[in-house]
C-alpha positions in Angstrom: 0.1 -0.2 -0.1 2.6 2.4 0.6 4.5 1.7 -2.5 1.8 3.0 -4.5 1.1 5.7 -2.4 4.5 6.7 -3.2 3.7 5.9 -7.2 1.6 8.4 -6.8 3.0 11.2 -4.9 5.9 11.8 -7.3 3.4 11.6 -10.1 1.8 14.3 -8.5 4.7 16.2 -7.6 5.4 16.3 -11.4 1.7 17.4 -12.5 2.8 20.2 -10.1 5.8 21.0 -11.4 3.9 20.6 -15.3 1.7 23.1 -13.9 4.0 25.8 -12.5 6.2 25.4 -15.7 3.1 25.8 -18.6 1.7 28.3 -16.1 4.8 31.3 -15.9 5.0 30.8 -19.7 1.3 32.1 -19.5 1.5 34.4 -17.1 5.0 35.8 -17.2 5.6 35.5 -20.7 9.1 33.0 -20.0 11.0 30.5 -22.6 10.2 27.1 -21.1 13.7 26.7 -19.5 13.0 30.1 -17.7 9.5 28.8 -16.8 11.3 25.5 -15.6 13.6 27.0 -13.8 11.5 29.4 -11.8 9.2 26.6 -11.1 12.0 24.6 -9.2 13.6 27.1 -7.2 9.9 27.3 -6.5 9.1 24.1 -5.6 12.6 23.7 -3.5 11.8 27.2 -1.5 15.8 27.9 -2.9 14.8 31.5 -4.3 17.8 32.5 -5.9 16.5 36.0 -6.6 17.7 35.9 -10.4 14.1 35.4 -11.7 11.0 36.3 -9.8 7.2 36.5 -11.5 6.0 39.9 -11.9 2.7 39.7 -12.4 -0.4 38.5 -10.0 -1.5 36.0 -11.8 2.5 34.4 -11.3 2.6 35.6 -7.7 -0.7 33.6 -7.0 0.9 30.5 -9.1 3.8 30.8 -6.6 1.5 30.7 -3.8 -0.5 27.7 -4.9 2.7 25.6 -5.8 5.3 26.3 -3.1 2.9 24.9 0.0 1.0 22.1 -2.7 5.1 20.9 -3.5 6.1 21.1 0.6 2.9 19.3 1.8 3.3 16.7 -1.0 7.0 16.3 -0.5 6.8 15.8 3.4 4.1 13.5 2.3 6.3 11.4 -0.2 9.3 11.3 2.0 6.6 10.2 5.2 5.7 7.3 3.5 9.2 6.2 2.0 10.3 6.4 5.4 7.4 3.9 6.7 7.7 1.6 3.8 11.6 1.3 4.6 11.3 0.9 8.4 8.6 -1.3 8.0 10.6 -3.1 5.5 7.9 -2.9 3.1 9.3 -1.7 0.4 12.1 -4.0 0.0 9.1 -6.4 -0.1 7.4 -5.0 -3.1 10.3 -4.6 -5.4 10.8 -8.6 -4.3 7.4 -9.0 -5.4 8.0 -6.8 -9.0 11.3 -8.6 -9.6 9.6 -11.9 -9.3 6.4 -10.7 -11.5 8.9 -9.9 -13.8 10.8 -12.8 -14.3 7.2 -15.2 -14.2 6.5 -13.2 -17.2 9.2 -14.4 -18.5 8.6 -18.4 -18.0 7.8 -20.6 -21.1 6.4 -24.3 -21.0 7.0 -24.1 -17.3 4.4 -26.1 -14.4 2.2 -24.0 -12.5 1.6 -25.9 -8.9 -1.6 -25.0 -7.2 -1.8 -25.8 -3.4 1.6 -25.8 -1.2 0.3 -28.4 1.4 1.6 -31.4 2.5 1.2 -32.9 -1.5 1.9 -29.5 -2.9 5.4 -29.7 -0.5 6.3 -33.1 -1.9 5.7 -32.2 -5.6 7.5 -28.6 -5.1 10.4 -30.7 -4.1 10.6 -33.4 -6.5 10.1 -30.8 -9.6 12.9 -28.6 -8.3 15.6 -31.4 -8.4 14.6 -32.2 -11.8 15.1 -28.6 -12.8 11.6 -27.7 -13.8 10.6 -24.1 -14.5 7.5 -23.8 -11.6 5.5 -21.1 -10.4 3.7 -21.8 -6.8 -0.1 -20.5 -6.8 -0.8 -20.3 -3.0 -3.7 -18.3 -1.1 -2.4 -18.5 2.0 0.1 -16.0 3.3 1.6 -18.1 6.3 1.7 -20.8 3.6 3.7 -18.9 1.6 6.3 -17.5 4.2 7.0 -21.5 4.3 8.1 -21.8 0.3 12.2 -21.5 -0.1 14.1 -18.8 -1.1 14.3 -17.5 -4.7 10.7 -19.6 -5.4 8.2 -18.1 -8.0 4.8 -17.7 -6.4 1.9 -16.1 -7.3 -0.9 -15.1 -4.3 -4.4 -16.0 -4.8 -7.3 -18.3 -5.2 -6.6 -20.4 -8.4 -10.1 -20.4 -10.1 -9.5 -16.6 -10.4 -8.5 -15.5 -14.1 -6.7 -12.9 -12.7 -4.4 -15.0 -10.5 -4.2 -17.7 -13.5 -2.9 -14.8 -15.5 -0.2 -14.2 -13.3 1.0 -17.3 -12.9 1.6 -17.9 -16.9 -1.6 -20.0 -17.8 -1.7 -19.4 -21.1 2.6 -19.8 -21.8 2.8 -22.7 -19.5 2.9 -26.6 -20.5 1.5 -28.1 -17.2 -0.3 -27.8 -14.3 -0.5 -30.1 -10.9 -3.7 -29.1 -8.6 -2.9 -30.5 -5.0 -5.6 -28.6 -3.1 -7.4 -31.5 -0.5 -10.7 -30.5 -1.2 -11.8 -32.4 -4.5 -14.6 -29.8 -4.6 -12.1 -27.2 -4.7 -9.6 -29.0 -7.7 -12.7 -29.7 -9.8 -13.6 -25.9 -9.5 -10.3 -25.1 -10.3 -9.8 -27.8 -13.1 -13.2 -26.1 -15.0 -11.9 -22.7 -15.0 -8.1 -23.5 -16.4 -9.6 -25.4 -19.2 -11.8 -22.9 -19.9 -8.6 -20.8 -19.6 -6.1 -22.8 -21.8 -8.0 -26.0 -23.1 -4.3 -27.6 -24.1 -3.0 -27.4 -20.8 -1.7 -30.9 -19.2 -3.5 -30.6 -16.0 -2.8 -33.9 -12.9 -5.0 -33.3 -10.3 -5.0 -34.9 -7.1 -8.2 -36.8 -6.0 -8.9 -38.0 -2.2 -12.5 -39.9 -2.9 -13.1 -42.7 -5.4 -16.1 -41.0 -6.4 -14.5 -37.8 -7.2 -11.7 -39.2 -10.1 -14.5 -39.6 -12.4 -15.6 -35.7 -12.1 -12.9 -34.3 -12.2 -11.8 -36.3 -15.3 -15.6 -34.7 -16.8 -14.1 -31.4 -15.4 -11.1 -31.8 -18.0 -8.2 -33.6 -15.9 -5.9 -35.3 -17.8 -4.4 -37.1 -15.0 -6.0 -38.1 -11.5 -4.0 -39.1 -8.9 -5.7 -40.4 -5.9 -3.0 -40.3 -3.1 -4.8 -42.6 -0.8 -5.5 -45.5 -3.3 -1.7 -44.8 -4.3 -0.4 -44.3 -0.4 -2.7 -47.7 0.5 -1.0 -49.8 -2.0 2.7 -48.8 -1.7 2.3 -49.3 1.9 0.9 -53.4 1.1 3.5 -53.6 -1.4 6.3 -52.7 1.1 5.1 -55.2 3.4 4.9 -58.1 0.5 7.9 -57.1 -1.8 9.7 -55.0 0.6 13.4 -55.3 -2.0 11.5 -54.4 -5.1 10.0 -51.6 -3.1 13.0 -50.1 -1.9 15.1 -50.3 -5.5 11.4 -48.5 -7.1 12.1 -45.3 -4.3 16.0 -45.5 -4.6 15.6 -45.2 -8.8 13.0 -42.5 -8.2 13.7 -40.4 -4.8 17.1 -40.8 -4.0 19.0 -37.8 -5.0 22.6 -39.8 -4.9 20.8 -41.9 -7.6 22.7 -41.9 -11.0 19.1 -43.2 -13.1 17.0 -41.6 -13.8 13.3 -42.7 -16.0 12.8 -40.3 -18.6 9.9 -39.7 -22.0 11.7 -39.1 -25.5 10.0 -39.0 -28.5 10.8 -40.0 -32.0 10.1 -37.3 -34.5 10.0 -38.0 -38.1 13.7 -36.9 -38.4 15.1 -39.4 -36.3 18.1 -42.0 -37.4 15.9 -44.7 -35.4 12.5 -44.2 -37.5 12.0 -47.6 -39.2 14.4 -49.7 -36.9 14.0 -52.3 -34.9 14.6 -52.4 -31.7 17.5 -55.1 -32.5 18.6 -53.4 -35.3 19.5 -50.5 -33.5 21.8 -52.1 -30.9 20.1 -49.1 -28.0 21.4 -51.2 -25.1 24.9 -51.6 -26.4 25.5 -48.6 -28.1 24.3 -46.2 -25.6 23.8 -47.8 -22.6 20.2 -47.4 -22.2 16.8 -49.8 -21.6 13.3 -49.7 -23.1 11.2 -49.5 -20.6 8.2 -49.2 -23.0 6.6 -47.4 -25.8 3.6 -45.7 -26.3 2.3 -45.5 -29.3 -0.9 -43.1 -29.4 -2.8 -45.1 -27.2 -1.0 -48.1 -26.5 1.3 -48.7 -24.6 4.2 -51.8 -25.7 5.6 -53.4 -22.4 9.1 -54.4 -22.6 9.3 -54.4 -26.4 10.4 -56.9 -28.3 13.6 -57.0 -30.3 11.6 -56.7 -33.5 9.5 -54.2 -32.6 10.1 -50.9 -35.3 10.2 -47.5 -33.9 7.7 -45.1 -35.7 7.4 -41.4 -35.8 5.6 -39.5 -32.7 6.6 -43.0 -30.6 6.9 -42.0 -27.3 9.5 -43.9 -25.6 10.0 -44.9 -21.3 13.7 -45.3 -20.9 15.9 -46.1 -17.9 19.6 -44.7 -17.6 21.7 -42.7 -16.3 21.8 -38.7 -17.2 24.8 -38.6 -19.6 23.5 -42.0 -21.2 19.8 -40.1 -22.1 21.4 -37.4 -23.1 23.2 -39.2 -26.0 20.6 -41.0 -26.8 17.9 -38.4 -27.1 20.1 -36.5 -29.9 20.1 -39.8 -31.6 16.2 -39.9 -31.3 15.1 -36.4 -32.0 18.0 -35.6 -34.5 
């Protein structure tokens, strides 16, 4: 609020100066520069005396300029001092810089909600160096965000908030609120704004999944079901679960799962898995191939790569980097 008052004060001060300049030009028949000089020395109450108003109109204008400028300047300095002492000015500056950074983002991910689930999503996306903007309405929750995190304070059902977060330039949105009704409403709003945006939404109840899909969600994650199945698997297949967790969540792990598209210029196009000899040359494992709406798990050696195939690949970052050049070039 203080920041806005300071800006308004500066604008009003400039208006007073302009009125003084044109007023002296009219009443005193002075040149522009002389009018500017007389206005500034009057506003600053310096009064050199080399130029002074002679006409009645010029003297009346001076009587108006001096108290107006003094009062406005005093008010502006008081607001500036209050903002600096309260730390609000630096906060406003940080918000303005953050807003400019968000405006420069393209193909980023928007995370709606920084609660218990949202924090886990945030950490994972940050670990993967994904550009990310958080939408959160609770000030106390925003204070928990890590230093440097980009956020927009507000309700994700408002177009204004979505525009601030760059919904028209984003590549995806994750909605993690604990209330299914809120998630349905947010999904409807987001899809109404950007129907092509890939949206992953949290569901707490089984019957909410169908409603979220009808609202336009591309993927619905039932956190309760996943948690329950994971706990059951952890007791029946503990070693397997530990291995999968190490691959997916251990920051020290050197292996990743990545999705790579086969383009129309790829050297792998129309080759079979056996002919390409990917495992020996690049050290990567093709876990599955997504072709249109079909998933081919553990593909055989005679499976032929086709344009727009989505390969689910398991390898180290260096191996993935080398293989991606072949798949896309």
